[in-house]
N, C-alpha and C positions, 0 to 999 in steps of 0.2 A: 445356691438354694435347689434342693435336689427334692422333687416333688415325689415320694410314695404312693404305693396303692391306693393306702387307705384313704390318703388326699385327694387324688384323682377321683374317688369314688364319690366322696363327700363333694365334690365341685360337681359333679355329674347329675347328681342327687337333686343340688339346692337348681341347675338349669332347669330339669326337669320340673322341678316344682313351680320354678317360677314361667316360664313358656310354655308347660304342657306337653303332652307326648305329639299333639298334631302340628305344633308350629316348629318341632325341631328339625323335621326334613326341608319345611321351607327356609327357614335361618340358613340350613346349610347350603341350598340351592340358591339363595340370592350370595351368601359368601362367596359359593364359588363362581357364580358371575363376575361378582366385583373382582375377584382377583384376575380372571380371563380378560377382563376389560382394561384391568391394569396394566398388566402383560402386554395386550396388544400394543396399546399407548406407549409403552416402553419400548417396545421393537420398531416401530412407525418413527419416535425420535431419534432411535441408532439408525436407521437405516437412512433417513433424510438428510442427517449429517454428513455425511459422504459428496452427496449431491448439492450439496450448499456449500462445500470446499471445492468442488468441482469448478463450479460456476463463478465462485470468488477469484479463482486461478486464471480463468479464461480473461477476466476484466483487466 
């Protein structure tokens, strides 16, 4: 499925009509915050796994 420039333009126009020009920056900011929190959570999980393995080996 390959989107051309016409389809992308149509999608952007529909988004603009649905949310309005003022809401789009707010939506983008909240989406960015969500992605950052998700990555932070993944990093915390990855960094805690080796610590748990070390604790299990010591016991």
